C-alpha positions as CSV (number, residue, x, y, z in Angstrom):
1,M,-17.9,109.4,-26.1
2,Q,-15.0,106.9,-25.7
3,R,-14.7,107.7,-22.0
4,L,-18.4,107.2,-21.6
5,Y,-18.3,103.9,-23.4
6,D,-15.3,102.7,-21.3
7,F,-17.2,103.7,-18.1
8,L,-20.2,101.8,-19.1
9,R,-18.1,98.7,-19.9
10,R,-16.5,98.9,-16.5
11,H,-19.9,99.0,-14.7
12,P,-22.2,96.5,-16.4
13,T,-24.4,96.0,-13.3
14,G,-24.9,99.7,-13.0
15,V,-26.1,99.9,-16.6
16,D,-28.4,97.0,-16.2
17,S,-29.8,98.5,-13.0
18,F,-30.6,101.7,-14.8
19,W,-32.6,99.9,-17.5
20,A,-34.3,97.9,-14.8
21,V,-35.4,101.1,-13.2
22,V,-36.7,102.4,-16.5
23,L,-38.5,99.1,-17.2
24,F,-40.1,99.2,-13.7
25,G,-41.2,102.9,-14.2
26,V,-42.8,102.1,-17.6
27,T,-44.5,99.1,-16.2
28,C,-45.9,101.0,-13.2
29,L,-47.1,103.8,-15.6
30,G,-48.9,101.2,-17.7
31,L,-50.5,99.6,-14.6
32,V,-51.7,102.9,-13.3
33,T,-53.2,103.9,-16.6
34,E,-54.9,100.5,-17.0
35,N,-56.3,100.6,-13.4
36,A,-57.5,104.1,-13.9
37,Q,-59.4,103.1,-17.1
38,Q,-61.0,100.2,-15.2
39,A,-61.6,102.2,-12.0
40,R,-59.9,99.8,-9.7
41,E,-57.1,99.8,-7.1
42,P,-53.6,98.8,-8.0
43,D,-52.8,95.1,-7.1
44,A,-49.9,94.8,-4.8
45,L,-49.0,91.3,-6.1
46,T,-48.8,92.7,-9.6
47,V,-46.4,95.3,-8.5
48,V,-44.3,92.7,-6.7
49,L,-44.2,90.5,-9.8
50,A,-43.1,93.5,-11.9
51,L,-40.4,94.3,-9.4
52,V,-39.2,90.7,-9.6
53,Q,-38.9,90.8,-13.4
54,C,-37.0,94.1,-13.1
55,V,-34.6,92.6,-10.6
56,V,-33.9,89.9,-13.1
57,V,-32.8,92.6,-15.6
58,A,-30.6,94.3,-13.0
59,L,-28.7,91.2,-11.9
60,R,-28.7,89.3,-15.2
61,R,-24.9,89.5,-15.7
62,R,-24.0,89.1,-12.1
63,A,-26.0,85.8,-11.5
64,P,-27.6,84.8,-14.8
65,E,-28.6,81.2,-13.9
66,K,-30.2,82.3,-10.7
67,M,-32.0,85.2,-12.4
68,L,-33.3,82.7,-15.1
69,L,-34.8,80.6,-12.3
70,L,-36.2,83.7,-10.7
71,A,-37.8,84.8,-13.9
72,A,-39.3,81.4,-14.5
73,A,-40.7,81.3,-10.9
74,G,-42.2,84.8,-11.4
75,G,-43.8,83.7,-14.6
76,L,-45.4,80.7,-13.0
77,V,-46.8,82.7,-10.2
78,Q,-48.1,85.2,-12.7
79,L,-49.9,82.3,-14.5
80,I,-51.3,80.8,-11.3
81,T,-52.6,84.1,-9.9
82,D,-54.0,85.2,-13.2
83,N,-51.9,88.4,-13.5
84,D,-52.1,89.4,-17.2
85,V,-49.0,90.1,-19.4
86,M,-47.3,93.4,-18.6
87,V,-44.4,95.4,-19.9
88,A,-42.0,93.9,-17.2
89,N,-42.3,90.5,-18.9
90,F,-39.8,91.8,-21.4
91,A,-37.3,90.7,-18.8
92,M,-37.8,87.1,-19.9
93,L,-36.5,87.9,-23.4
94,V,-33.5,89.7,-21.8
95,I,-32.6,86.8,-19.5
96,I,-33.0,84.2,-22.3
97,Y,-30.6,86.1,-24.5
98,T,-28.1,86.5,-21.5
99,V,-28.1,82.8,-20.6
100,A,-27.9,81.7,-24.3
101,A,-24.7,83.7,-24.6
102,R,-23.0,81.7,-21.8
103,D,-21.5,78.2,-21.8
104,V,-23.7,76.7,-19.1
105,T,-25.4,73.9,-21.0
106,W,-28.3,73.2,-18.7
107,A,-29.2,76.9,-18.4
108,R,-29.1,77.4,-22.2
109,R,-31.4,74.4,-22.7
110,F,-33.8,75.5,-19.9
111,A,-34.0,79.0,-21.4
112,L,-34.8,77.6,-24.8
113,G,-37.5,75.3,-23.4
114,G,-38.9,78.0,-21.3
115,G,-39.0,80.5,-24.1
116,L,-40.8,78.0,-26.4
117,A,-43.3,77.2,-23.7
118,A,-44.0,80.8,-22.5
119,A,-46.2,81.8,-25.5
120,P,-48.4,78.7,-25.6
121,L,-48.9,78.9,-21.8
122,S,-49.8,82.6,-22.1
123,Q,-52.3,82.0,-24.9
124,M,-53.9,79.1,-23.0
125,R,-54.2,81.2,-19.8
126,W,-55.3,84.5,-21.6
127,P,-56.7,83.6,-25.0
128,E,-57.7,86.4,-27.3
129,D,-61.4,86.9,-27.6
130,G,-63.0,86.4,-31.0
131,T,-60.0,84.9,-32.7
132,G,-61.0,81.2,-32.5
133,P,-58.7,78.2,-32.2
134,I,-56.9,78.9,-35.5
135,G,-56.3,82.5,-34.6
136,N,-54.9,81.6,-31.2
137,I,-52.5,79.0,-32.8
138,F,-51.3,81.6,-35.3
139,L,-50.9,84.2,-32.6
140,T,-49.0,81.7,-30.5
141,G,-46.6,81.1,-33.3
142,I,-46.0,84.8,-33.7
143,L,-45.3,85.2,-30.0
144,V,-42.8,82.3,-30.0
145,V,-40.6,84.2,-32.5
146,P,-39.3,86.9,-30.1
147,F,-38.3,84.2,-27.5
148,L,-36.6,82.1,-30.2
149,L,-34.9,85.1,-31.7
150,A,-33.5,86.2,-28.3
151,W,-32.1,82.7,-27.8
152,V,-30.5,82.5,-31.3
153,L,-28.9,86.0,-30.9
154,G,-27.4,84.9,-27.5
155,D,-26.2,81.6,-28.9
156,S,-24.6,83.5,-31.9
157,L,-22.8,85.8,-29.5
158,R,-21.5,82.8,-27.5
159,T,-20.2,81.2,-30.7
160,R,-18.5,84.4,-31.8
161,R,-16.9,84.8,-28.4
162,A,-15.6,81.2,-28.5
163,Y,-14.3,81.8,-32.0
164,F,-12.4,85.0,-31.0
165,A,-11.1,83.2,-27.9
166,Q,-9.8,80.4,-30.1
167,L,-8.1,83.0,-32.3
168,E,-6.5,84.7,-29.4
169,E,-5.3,81.4,-28.0
170,R,-3.9,80.4,-31.4
171,A,-2.2,83.8,-31.7
172,T,-0.7,83.4,-28.2
173,R,0.5,79.9,-29.0
174,L,2.0,81.0,-32.3
175,E,3.8,83.9,-30.6
176,Q,5.2,81.5,-28.0
177,E,6.3,79.1,-30.8
178,R,8.0,82.0,-32.6
179,E,9.8,83.0,-29.4
180,A,10.9,79.5,-28.9
181,Q,12.1,79.2,-32.5
182,A,13.9,82.5,-32.2
183,K,15.7,81.3,-29.1
184,V,16.7,78.1,-30.9
185,A,17.9,80.1,-33.8
186,V,19.9,82.4,-31.6
187,A,21.4,79.4,-29.8
188,A,22.3,77.8,-33.1
189,E,23.8,81.0,-34.4
190,R,25.9,81.3,-31.3
191,A,27.1,77.8,-31.7
192,R,28.0,78.4,-35.3
193,I,29.9,81.6,-34.5
194,A,31.7,79.8,-31.6
195,R,32.7,77.0,-34.0
196,E,34.0,79.6,-36.5
197,L,35.9,81.5,-33.8
198,H,37.4,78.2,-32.5
199,D,38.6,77.2,-36.0
200,V,40.1,80.6,-36.8
201,V,41.8,81.1,-33.4
202,A,42.9,77.5,-32.7
203,H,44.5,77.0,-36.1
204,N,46.1,80.4,-36.8
205,V,47.3,81.1,-33.3
206,S,48.7,77.6,-33.1
207,V,50.7,78.3,-36.3
208,M,51.9,81.6,-35.0
209,V,53.0,80.1,-31.6
210,V,55.0,77.3,-33.4
211,Q,56.6,79.7,-35.7
212,A,57.4,82.2,-32.9
213,D,59.0,79.4,-30.9
214,G,61.0,78.3,-33.9
215,A,62.2,81.8,-34.7
216,A,63.3,82.4,-31.1
217,Y,65.2,79.1,-31.2
218,V,67.2,79.8,-34.4
219,M,67.3,83.6,-34.2
220,D,71.1,83.6,-33.5
221,Q,72.2,80.6,-35.5
222,A,70.0,81.0,-38.7
223,P,68.7,84.5,-39.1
224,D,67.3,83.7,-42.5
225,Q,65.2,80.9,-41.0
226,A,64.0,83.1,-38.3
227,K,63.0,85.8,-40.8
228,K,61.0,83.2,-42.8
229,A,59.2,82.2,-39.6
230,L,58.4,85.8,-38.8
231,E,57.0,86.2,-42.4
232,T,54.8,83.1,-41.8
233,I,53.6,84.6,-38.5
234,S,52.7,87.9,-40.3
235,G,50.8,86.1,-43.1
236,T,49.0,83.9,-40.7
237,G,48.0,86.9,-38.5
238,R,46.6,88.7,-41.5
239,Q,44.6,85.7,-42.5
240,A,43.2,85.4,-39.0
241,L,42.3,89.1,-39.0
242,A,40.6,88.8,-42.3
243,E,38.4,85.9,-41.1
244,M,37.7,87.7,-37.8
245,R,36.5,90.7,-39.8
246,R,34.2,88.5,-41.7
247,L,32.7,87.1,-38.5
248,L,32.4,90.5,-37.0
249,G,30.7,91.8,-40.1
250,V,28.0,89.2,-39.8
251,L,27.5,90.1,-36.1
252,R,27.1,93.8,-37.0
253,T,23.7,93.1,-38.5
254,G,24.9,92.8,-42.0
255,E,27.6,95.5,-42.1
256,P,30.3,94.7,-44.7
257,A,33.8,94.2,-43.7
258,E,36.6,96.6,-44.6
259,G,36.7,97.2,-48.3
260,G,32.9,97.1,-48.7
261,E,32.7,93.3,-49.0
262,Y,32.8,90.3,-46.8
263,V,35.9,88.1,-46.9
264,P,34.9,84.9,-48.8
265,Q,34.3,81.8,-46.7
266,P,37.0,79.1,-47.0
267,D,36.3,76.4,-49.5
268,V,37.9,73.1,-50.7
269,E,40.2,74.9,-53.2
270,Q,41.8,76.8,-50.3
271,I,42.8,73.5,-48.6
272,D,45.9,73.6,-50.8
273,D,46.8,77.0,-49.4
274,L,46.1,75.6,-45.9
275,V,48.5,72.6,-46.5
276,T,51.1,75.0,-47.9
277,Q,50.9,77.1,-44.8
278,C,51.2,74.0,-42.6
279,R,54.3,72.9,-44.5
280,A,55.8,76.3,-44.1
281,S,55.3,76.0,-40.4
282,G,57.4,72.8,-40.3
283,L,54.7,70.1,-40.5
284,T,55.1,67.4,-43.2
285,V,51.9,67.0,-45.1
286,D,51.1,64.7,-48.0
287,F,48.1,66.1,-49.9
288,K,46.2,64.3,-52.7
289,I,42.9,64.8,-54.5
290,E,41.1,61.9,-56.1
291,G,38.2,62.2,-58.5
292,T,37.1,65.1,-60.6
293,P,36.9,68.4,-58.7
294,R,33.7,70.3,-59.2
295,P,31.7,73.0,-57.4
296,L,30.0,71.9,-54.2
297,P,27.4,73.4,-51.9
298,S,28.8,76.2,-49.8
299,G,28.0,74.4,-46.5
300,V,29.9,71.3,-47.7
301,E,32.9,73.4,-48.9
302,L,33.2,75.2,-45.5
303,T,32.7,72.0,-43.5
304,A,35.4,70.2,-45.5
305,Y,37.9,73.1,-45.0
306,R,37.2,73.4,-41.3
307,I,37.6,69.6,-40.8
308,V,41.0,69.6,-42.5
309,Q,42.1,72.7,-40.7
310,E,41.1,71.3,-37.2
311,A,42.7,68.0,-37.9
312,L,46.1,69.5,-39.0
313,T,45.9,71.9,-36.0
314,N,45.5,68.9,-33.7
315,T,48.4,67.1,-35.4
316,R,50.7,70.1,-34.9
317,K,49.6,70.6,-31.3
318,H,49.3,67.1,-30.1
319,G,51.2,64.9,-32.6
320,G,54.6,65.4,-30.9
321,A,58.0,66.0,-32.5
322,N,58.5,65.0,-36.2
323,A,54.9,64.2,-36.7
324,G,53.6,64.0,-40.3
325,A,50.1,64.1,-41.8
326,S,48.3,63.1,-44.9
327,V,45.2,64.6,-46.4
328,R,43.0,62.8,-49.0
329,I,40.1,64.5,-50.7
330,V,37.9,62.1,-52.8
331,Y,35.1,63.4,-55.1
332,F,32.3,60.8,-55.3
333,D,29.3,61.0,-57.5
334,D,27.0,61.8,-54.5
335,G,29.4,63.3,-52.0
336,L,32.8,64.3,-50.8
337,G,35.1,62.1,-48.8
338,L,37.8,63.3,-46.4
339,L,40.6,61.3,-44.8
340,V,43.2,63.0,-42.6
341,E,45.8,60.9,-40.8
342,D,48.9,61.6,-38.8
343,D,51.7,59.4,-37.4
344,G,52.2,61.4,-34.2
345,K,53.1,59.7,-31.0
346,G,51.0,62.1,-28.9
347,A,51.9,64.9,-26.5
348,P,51.7,65.2,-22.8
349,H,48.2,65.1,-21.4
350,E,48.3,68.7,-20.2
351,L,48.7,70.0,-23.7
352,Y,45.2,68.8,-24.7
353,E,43.4,72.2,-24.4
354,D,40.6,72.3,-26.9
355,G,39.7,69.1,-28.5
356,G,42.7,67.1,-29.6
357,A,43.1,63.4,-30.1
358,D,41.6,62.5,-26.8
359,G,38.3,64.2,-27.7
360,R,38.1,65.8,-24.3
361,G,37.6,69.3,-25.6
362,H,35.5,71.1,-28.3
363,G,37.5,70.4,-31.5
364,L,36.0,67.0,-32.3
365,I,32.6,68.1,-31.0
366,G,32.7,71.0,-33.4
367,M,33.6,68.7,-36.3
368,R,30.7,66.4,-35.5
369,E,28.3,69.3,-35.3
370,R,29.5,70.6,-38.6
371,V,29.2,67.2,-40.3
372,G,25.8,66.7,-38.8
373,M,24.5,70.0,-40.1
374,V,25.2,68.9,-43.7
375,G,23.9,65.4,-43.1
376,G,27.2,63.6,-43.2
377,T,29.1,61.1,-41.1
378,L,32.3,61.4,-39.2
379,D,34.7,58.7,-37.8
380,A,37.5,59.8,-35.6
381,G,39.9,57.8,-33.5
382,P,43.5,56.5,-32.9
383,R,45.2,54.6,-35.7
384,P,46.6,51.1,-35.2
385,G,50.3,51.5,-34.4
386,G,50.0,55.2,-33.4
387,G,48.7,58.4,-34.7
388,F,45.1,59.6,-35.3
389,R,42.6,59.3,-38.1
390,I,39.7,61.4,-39.1
391,S,37.4,60.2,-41.8
392,A,34.3,62.1,-43.1
393,L,31.7,61.7,-45.8
394,L,29.8,64.8,-46.8
395,P,26.7,64.2,-49.1
396,L,25.9,66.7,-51.8
397,K,22.3,66.8,-50.6
398,P,21.2,67.0,-47.0
399,A,19.6,63.9,-45.5
400,H,15.8,64.1,-45.2
């Protein structure tokens, strides 16, 4: 049955032609019976008019507006030549329904007007004997109903099709919007992971390189110092691996890192450990906290840690020999303030690899992106008299 239904849907003109043949056959049978009862020869014009109405049915979906005009013309000829109503006139109901289901405004209005006029004209041309004027008016009203009903059914189908088309368009638009949002989310996630990787690699590898250079330099003269530097390298490497496992755990669709849990994200409290690590690597850091420490949103905590980490990394890489830094953390009522300064004299231009004091790379860009994500502000630039300053204000609530 499904195959038959699909076949019929693929060949609408064939289906209409079949019903047109059936309608023509029934009409001819009625004409032959009527002529036999009245003992007269079949009228060729009547047969032609019946054939015209059947053609309207056959081609109603291929050329509906033209078939509407053809049906109207056939009806007028039928009125003028006094050919009485026949079964083939059912085609007028069919074409009115077909045209009303389409969006051609003039054709829909013409079909409605023609349908409302067909019954009165028919009663005026062929009034019922013995019914009187009141009976003819009542009968005209009854005959108008099928034409009006055919138009209303077609118009309802048109409205329903338009509604479903609107739903399909809306669904398509929503799907496109979801795809666009998904692409934006993927791009944002890639940028976030890139920032995390940059912070982890740039800081920890920088510490390891500095310590390795120092260990190689004092290996023969001060073995104890070299041993301490190697221990720092080992600890820094383990920390980098732990953070890398956390990032990889997120990338693996939620799989936990080794040990069954994710490594916690850095927060403000771990800035003290970060400063200690930098001091152990030979960088002089003055660290102070002002205000009353308290729990902060996780996004603010991570942003604060990464800003200090990036700033100290830039000081170590680009501040030059004997550079020192200071870190200030200030707890305000409505936010967290950060001030990181160094007194470095700068390094050769070729050492600026990933966003140092000149801002040519990605370090400062990553800082600004992080601060922007939590609705904060960042000011970064050279200090008067030498060195570099990074100042950030991170609100406790995102800006609306």
